[in-house]
KEMIRO-163694 format. One record per residue (C-alpha): residue number from 1; residue in one letter; x, z, y. Coordinates in nm, 3 decimals. Layout:
# residues N
+-----+----+---------+---------+---------+
:   i : aa :      xx :      zz :      yy :
+-----+----+---------+---------+---------+
: NUM :  a :       X :       Z :       Y :
...
+-----+----+---------+---------+---------+
# end
This chain:
# residues 255
+-----+----+---------+---------+---------+
:   i : aa :      xx :      zz :      yy :
+-----+----+---------+---------+---------+
:   1 :  m :  -2.059 :   3.525 :  -2.759 :
:   2 :  s :  -2.168 :   3.536 :  -2.394 :
:   3 :  p :  -2.221 :   3.204 :  -2.210 :
:   4 :  l :  -1.941 :   3.081 :  -1.986 :
:   5 :  d :  -1.987 :   3.159 :  -1.615 :
:   6 :  f :  -1.883 :   2.838 :  -1.438 :
:   7 :  n :  -1.885 :   3.020 :  -1.103 :
:   8 :  k :  -1.572 :   3.209 :  -1.216 :
:   9 :  l :  -1.366 :   2.901 :  -1.301 :
:  10 :  r :  -1.117 :   2.851 :  -1.021 :
:  11 :  t :  -0.770 :   2.735 :  -0.928 :
:  12 :  g :  -0.569 :   2.923 :  -0.666 :
:  13 :  r :  -0.612 :   3.275 :  -0.531 :
:  14 :  p :  -0.899 :   3.510 :  -0.626 :
:  15 :  e :  -1.059 :   3.463 :  -0.283 :
:  16 :  c :  -1.063 :   3.083 :  -0.320 :
:  17 :  p :  -1.396 :   2.909 :  -0.398 :
:  18 :  s :  -1.464 :   2.836 :  -0.764 :
:  19 :  d :  -1.431 :   2.485 :  -0.902 :
:  20 :  l :  -1.810 :   2.465 :  -0.929 :
:  21 :  t :  -1.850 :   2.563 :  -0.563 :
:  22 :  l :  -1.607 :   2.289 :  -0.454 :
:  23 :  d :  -1.785 :   2.038 :  -0.677 :
:  24 :  r :  -2.120 :   2.129 :  -0.517 :
:  25 :  l :  -1.962 :   2.115 :  -0.169 :
:  26 :  h :  -1.826 :   1.767 :  -0.241 :
:  27 :  t :  -2.166 :   1.640 :  -0.358 :
:  28 :  g :  -2.357 :   1.807 :  -0.072 :
:  29 :  e :  -2.551 :   2.042 :  -0.299 :
:  30 :  l :  -2.456 :   2.375 :  -0.138 :
:  31 :  p :  -2.701 :   2.550 :   0.098 :
:  32 :  r :  -2.596 :   2.505 :   0.460 :
:  33 :  e :  -2.463 :   2.860 :   0.513 :
:  34 :  k :  -2.256 :   2.852 :   0.194 :
:  35 :  a :  -2.135 :   2.500 :   0.275 :
:  36 :  v :  -2.013 :   2.611 :   0.620 :
:  37 :  e :  -1.838 :   2.913 :   0.464 :
:  38 :  a :  -1.670 :   2.695 :   0.200 :
:  39 :  e :  -1.566 :   2.430 :   0.456 :
:  40 :  r :  -1.404 :   2.698 :   0.671 :
:  41 :  h :  -1.207 :   2.833 :   0.376 :
:  42 :  v :  -1.095 :   2.483 :   0.269 :
:  43 :  a :  -0.989 :   2.405 :   0.627 :
:  44 :  g :  -0.755 :   2.705 :   0.628 :
:  45 :  c :  -0.625 :   2.687 :   0.271 :
:  46 :  a :  -0.372 :   2.419 :   0.176 :
:  47 :  d :  -0.437 :   2.470 :  -0.197 :
:  48 :  c :  -0.812 :   2.424 :  -0.162 :
:  49 :  g :  -0.758 :   2.132 :   0.076 :
:  50 :  a :  -0.563 :   1.960 :  -0.202 :
:  51 :  r :  -0.837 :   2.048 :  -0.453 :
:  52 :  m :  -1.099 :   1.885 :  -0.229 :
:  53 :  a :  -0.875 :   1.580 :  -0.178 :
:  54 :  e :  -0.868 :   1.532 :  -0.557 :
:  55 :  r :  -1.246 :   1.544 :  -0.569 :
:  56 :  r :  -1.281 :   1.287 :  -0.290 :
:  57 :  a :  -1.033 :   1.056 :  -0.463 :
:  58 :  g :  -1.210 :   1.092 :  -0.801 :
:  59 :  f :  -1.071 :   0.878 :  -1.083 :
:  60 :  g :  -0.870 :   0.689 :  -0.819 :
:  61 :  a :  -0.636 :   0.989 :  -0.792 :
:  62 :  i :  -0.511 :   0.936 :  -1.149 :
:  63 :  d :  -0.217 :   0.700 :  -1.174 :
:  64 :  g :  -0.286 :   0.409 :  -1.406 :
:  65 :  v :  -0.666 :   0.450 :  -1.419 :
:  66 :  d :  -0.890 :   0.190 :  -1.252 :
:  67 :  p :  -1.213 :   0.372 :  -1.152 :
:  68 :  r :  -1.412 :   0.048 :  -1.146 :
:  69 :  a :  -1.313 :  -0.037 :  -1.502 :
:  70 :  m :  -1.383 :   0.322 :  -1.611 :
:  71 :  l :  -1.737 :   0.318 :  -1.468 :
:  72 :  a :  -1.800 :  -0.027 :  -1.615 :
:  73 :  r :  -1.707 :   0.105 :  -1.959 :
:  74 :  i :  -1.939 :   0.401 :  -1.911 :
:  75 :  r :  -2.230 :   0.177 :  -1.808 :
:  76 :  t :  -2.191 :  -0.061 :  -2.100 :
:  77 :  g :  -2.061 :   0.169 :  -2.371 :
:  78 :  l :  -2.258 :   0.492 :  -2.363 :
:  79 :  d :  -2.366 :   0.428 :  -2.721 :
:  80 :  r :  -2.016 :   0.326 :  -2.831 :
:  81 :  p :  -1.779 :   0.616 :  -2.750 :
:  82 :  a :  -1.420 :   0.514 :  -2.689 :
:  83 :  p :  -1.109 :   0.731 :  -2.653 :
:  84 :  l :  -1.001 :   0.815 :  -2.300 :
:  85 :  p :  -0.681 :   0.650 :  -2.170 :
:  86 :  e :  -0.377 :   0.860 :  -2.250 :
:  87 :  r :  -0.292 :   0.925 :  -1.885 :
:  88 :  l :  -0.647 :   1.031 :  -1.805 :
:  89 :  s :  -0.679 :   1.269 :  -2.102 :
:  90 :  g :  -0.341 :   1.421 :  -2.022 :
:  91 :  w :  -0.439 :   1.472 :  -1.658 :
:  92 :  l :  -0.764 :   1.639 :  -1.765 :
:  93 :  r :  -0.581 :   1.875 :  -2.002 :
:  94 :  r :  -0.339 :   1.978 :  -1.729 :
:  95 :  q :  -0.599 :   2.025 :  -1.458 :
:  96 :  f :  -0.909 :   2.164 :  -1.623 :
:  97 :  a :  -0.828 :   2.249 :  -1.988 :
:  98 :  p :  -1.059 :   2.142 :  -2.274 :
:  99 :  l :  -1.385 :   2.198 :  -2.081 :
: 100 :  a :  -1.289 :   1.926 :  -1.832 :
: 101 :  v :  -1.342 :   1.635 :  -2.074 :
: 102 :  a :  -1.707 :   1.723 :  -2.124 :
: 103 :  a :  -1.753 :   1.804 :  -1.753 :
: 104 :  v :  -1.608 :   1.475 :  -1.632 :
: 105 :  a :  -1.815 :   1.279 :  -1.882 :
: 106 :  a :  -2.127 :   1.457 :  -1.755 :
: 107 :  v :  -2.036 :   1.386 :  -1.392 :
: 108 :  a :  -1.976 :   1.019 :  -1.471 :
: 109 :  l :  -2.317 :   0.998 :  -1.641 :
: 110 :  v :  -2.482 :   1.155 :  -1.336 :
: 111 :  v :  -2.306 :   0.902 :  -1.110 :
: 112 :  v :  -2.433 :   0.612 :  -1.319 :
: 113 :  t :  -2.787 :   0.752 :  -1.322 :
: 114 :  q :  -2.785 :   0.808 :  -0.947 :
: 115 :  e :  -2.661 :   0.456 :  -0.882 :
: 116 :  q :  -2.939 :   0.315 :  -1.095 :
: 117 :  v :  -3.225 :   0.504 :  -0.928 :
: 118 :  q :  -3.096 :   0.523 :  -0.571 :
: 119 :  p :  -3.316 :   0.304 :  -0.343 :
: 120 :  e :  -3.139 :   0.019 :  -0.170 :
: 121 :  g :  -3.019 :   0.099 :   0.180 :
: 122 :  t :  -3.001 :   0.478 :   0.131 :
: 123 :  r :  -2.689 :   0.693 :   0.132 :
: 124 :  m :  -2.625 :   1.008 :  -0.069 :
: 125 :  k :  -2.551 :   1.317 :   0.136 :
: 126 :  g :  -2.175 :   1.376 :   0.141 :
: 127 :  s :  -1.929 :   1.617 :   0.292 :
: 128 :  l :  -1.680 :   1.605 :   0.576 :
: 129 :  g :  -1.382 :   1.390 :   0.481 :
: 130 :  l :  -1.062 :   1.267 :   0.645 :
: 131 :  y :  -0.880 :   0.953 :   0.526 :
: 132 :  v :  -0.530 :   0.872 :   0.650 :
: 133 :  f :  -0.374 :   0.526 :   0.641 :
: 134 :  r :  -0.007 :   0.442 :   0.702 :
: 135 :  l :   0.055 :   0.115 :   0.885 :
: 136 :  a :   0.310 :  -0.109 :   0.712 :
: 137 :  g :   0.368 :  -0.449 :   0.869 :
: 138 :  d :   0.039 :  -0.632 :   0.906 :
: 139 :  h :  -0.151 :  -0.408 :   0.665 :
: 140 :  s :  -0.216 :  -0.039 :   0.598 :
: 141 :  e :  -0.209 :   0.178 :   0.288 :
: 142 :  e :  -0.412 :   0.490 :   0.220 :
: 143 :  v :  -0.203 :   0.804 :   0.169 :
: 144 :  i :  -0.296 :   1.137 :   0.014 :
: 145 :  s :  -0.276 :   1.492 :   0.142 :
: 146 :  g :   0.054 :   1.661 :   0.064 :
: 147 :  g :   0.252 :   1.336 :   0.074 :
: 148 :  v :   0.593 :   1.281 :   0.231 :
: 149 :  f :   0.615 :   1.101 :   0.566 :
: 150 :  a :   0.895 :   0.991 :   0.795 :
: 151 :  p :   0.929 :   1.039 :   1.171 :
: 152 :  g :   0.792 :   0.732 :   1.345 :
: 153 :  d :   0.532 :   0.655 :   1.076 :
: 154 :  r :   0.219 :   0.515 :   1.239 :
: 155 :  l :  -0.107 :   0.650 :   1.103 :
: 156 :  r :  -0.472 :   0.575 :   1.161 :
: 157 :  f :  -0.782 :   0.759 :   1.048 :
: 158 :  a :  -1.124 :   0.709 :   0.892 :
: 159 :  v :  -1.384 :   0.981 :   0.840 :
: 160 :  d :  -1.688 :   1.076 :   0.634 :
: 161 :  l :  -1.953 :   1.257 :   0.839 :
: 162 :  p :  -2.247 :   1.431 :   0.667 :
: 163 :  s :  -2.440 :   1.450 :   0.996 :
: 164 :  e :  -2.428 :   1.324 :   1.354 :
: 165 :  g :  -2.181 :   1.499 :   1.580 :
: 166 :  h :  -1.863 :   1.489 :   1.786 :
: 167 :  v :  -1.526 :   1.462 :   1.613 :
: 168 :  t :  -1.158 :   1.500 :   1.686 :
: 169 :  v :  -0.842 :   1.508 :   1.474 :
: 170 :  l :  -0.606 :   1.793 :   1.561 :
: 171 :  g :  -0.249 :   1.834 :   1.441 :
: 172 :  i :  -0.084 :   2.172 :   1.384 :
: 173 :  e :   0.295 :   2.182 :   1.356 :
: 174 :  s :   0.492 :   2.424 :   1.138 :
: 175 :  s :   0.547 :   2.634 :   1.451 :
: 176 :  g :   0.171 :   2.671 :   1.496 :
: 177 :  a :   0.162 :   2.444 :   1.801 :
: 178 :  l :  -0.158 :   2.240 :   1.829 :
: 179 :  y :  -0.188 :   1.883 :   1.954 :
: 180 :  t :  -0.459 :   1.616 :   1.958 :
: 181 :  a :  -0.393 :   1.333 :   1.713 :
: 182 :  w :  -0.724 :   1.160 :   1.796 :
: 183 :  p :  -0.857 :   1.054 :   2.040 :
: 184 :  l :  -0.533 :   0.943 :   2.200 :
: 185 :  e :  -0.683 :   0.868 :   2.543 :
: 186 :  p :  -0.955 :   1.029 :   2.755 :
: 187 :  g :  -1.295 :   0.866 :   2.769 :
: 188 :  v :  -1.299 :   0.755 :   2.404 :
: 189 :  q :  -1.636 :   0.784 :   2.228 :
: 190 :  t :  -1.622 :   1.087 :   1.998 :
: 191 :  r :  -1.989 :   1.102 :   1.896 :
: 192 :  f :  -2.079 :   0.932 :   1.569 :
: 193 :  a :  -2.384 :   0.913 :   1.345 :
: 194 :  a :  -2.358 :   1.027 :   0.984 :
: 195 :  g :  -2.173 :   0.777 :   0.766 :
: 196 :  s :  -1.878 :   0.713 :   0.539 :
: 197 :  r :  -1.537 :   0.559 :   0.606 :
: 198 :  i :  -1.600 :   0.544 :   0.981 :
: 199 :  e :  -1.282 :   0.401 :   1.135 :
: 200 :  l :  -1.133 :   0.577 :   1.437 :
: 201 :  s :  -0.964 :   0.346 :   1.687 :
: 202 :  g :  -0.592 :   0.349 :   1.758 :
: 203 :  a :  -0.293 :   0.487 :   1.570 :
: 204 :  v :  -0.074 :   0.795 :   1.611 :
: 205 :  s :   0.306 :   0.793 :   1.565 :
: 206 :  l :   0.473 :   1.095 :   1.406 :
: 207 :  d :   0.743 :   1.260 :   1.616 :
: 208 :  e :   1.096 :   1.345 :   1.508 :
: 209 :  k :   1.035 :   1.708 :   1.411 :
: 210 :  p :   1.072 :   1.754 :   1.032 :
: 211 :  g :   0.866 :   1.997 :   0.831 :
: 212 :  r :   0.508 :   2.058 :   0.725 :
: 213 :  e :   0.221 :   1.959 :   0.954 :
: 214 :  t :  -0.153 :   1.963 :   0.900 :
: 215 :  f :  -0.416 :   1.732 :   1.043 :
: 216 :  h :  -0.760 :   1.889 :   1.082 :
: 217 :  l :  -1.068 :   1.673 :   1.119 :
: 218 :  v :  -1.311 :   1.880 :   1.328 :
: 219 :  q :  -1.680 :   1.798 :   1.366 :
: 220 :  c :  -1.909 :   1.981 :   1.608 :
: 221 :  p :  -2.287 :   1.949 :   1.638 :
: 222 :  v :  -2.422 :   1.722 :   1.911 :
: 223 :  e :  -2.545 :   2.023 :   2.110 :
: 224 :  v :  -2.196 :   2.179 :   2.108 :
: 225 :  g :  -2.024 :   1.867 :   2.238 :
: 226 :  p :  -1.668 :   1.740 :   2.181 :
: 227 :  p :  -1.451 :   1.996 :   1.996 :
: 228 :  v :  -1.242 :   2.227 :   2.214 :
: 229 :  c :  -1.022 :   2.432 :   1.981 :
: 230 :  t :  -0.714 :   2.651 :   1.985 :
: 231 :  s :  -0.446 :   2.708 :   1.723 :
: 232 :  g :  -0.505 :   2.976 :   1.462 :
: 233 :  g :  -0.147 :   2.952 :   1.338 :
: 234 :  a :   0.054 :   2.717 :   1.117 :
: 235 :  d :  -0.134 :   2.801 :   0.796 :
: 236 :  a :  -0.482 :   2.842 :   0.939 :
: 237 :  a :  -0.763 :   2.617 :   1.054 :
: 238 :  p :  -0.797 :   2.571 :   1.431 :
: 239 :  v :  -1.029 :   2.812 :   1.608 :
: 240 :  c :  -1.329 :   2.609 :   1.726 :
: 241 :  p :  -1.676 :   2.679 :   1.870 :
: 242 :  y :  -1.942 :   2.826 :   1.643 :
: 243 :  g :  -2.114 :   2.562 :   1.430 :
: 244 :  c :  -1.810 :   2.334 :   1.408 :
: 245 :  v :  -1.657 :   2.256 :   1.068 :
: 246 :  s :  -1.319 :   2.116 :   0.972 :
: 247 :  t :  -1.123 :   1.979 :   0.678 :
: 248 :  p :  -0.742 :   1.961 :   0.645 :
: 249 :  f :  -0.490 :   1.693 :   0.550 :
: 250 :  v :  -0.133 :   1.810 :   0.483 :
: 251 :  l :   0.179 :   1.601 :   0.546 :
: 252 :  v :   0.546 :   1.680 :   0.501 :
: 253 :  k :   0.785 :   1.504 :   0.741 :
: 254 :  k :   1.139 :   1.443 :   0.619 :
: 255 :  p :   1.418 :   1.280 :   0.821 :
+-----+----+---------+---------+---------+
# end
């Protein structure tokens, strides 16, 4: 029996990156050229954008599973195996088939090991990430890509940046029209150092037009300057200067 080729395991269309490629992109393990190629595909593919969103959310994407409790059990019970929660095992079966249980356990073990040996004050290399929060009263709640929104919802953003550069958040309507969702005013600082969960100032309000829209977080190298992009169409990533990368976030507006 020939060994399994993990590079061929994929969800979506044949031209979509494999699950292993997206895993390596998420953990910052891809060579730069391949990472840029994968980021460009993800930015223009709603299916792969959702696949990357699941990876960024991790165990937190599974309803009824507390990731902190899960990792605590892993740290203290490696020598005392316990059955996975029913919702988690069911989610794994649906998403990745039987191989997923072993793969997730291996990833969790790597996470624990990395946390134990990582020097204090350092940060693991990550990937470009866009977080969207819906304002509700005096607090905000994080929402996921592909969720349903209402006209008038007020949203704010936070970003993960793997390197220093200039950023903007662009919106593309179902008609293909492009607009700037952030920054909302001229003169706002768009250059940031590498970091995680960097909060962007201000909030954007969704207009009255129903239908599917996509936010694209765009990051350009310092030498390129603030992103200046054009629309590539409703289902494509914006067309930006060479060297810029983007990642999508899908929302569906209903009256």
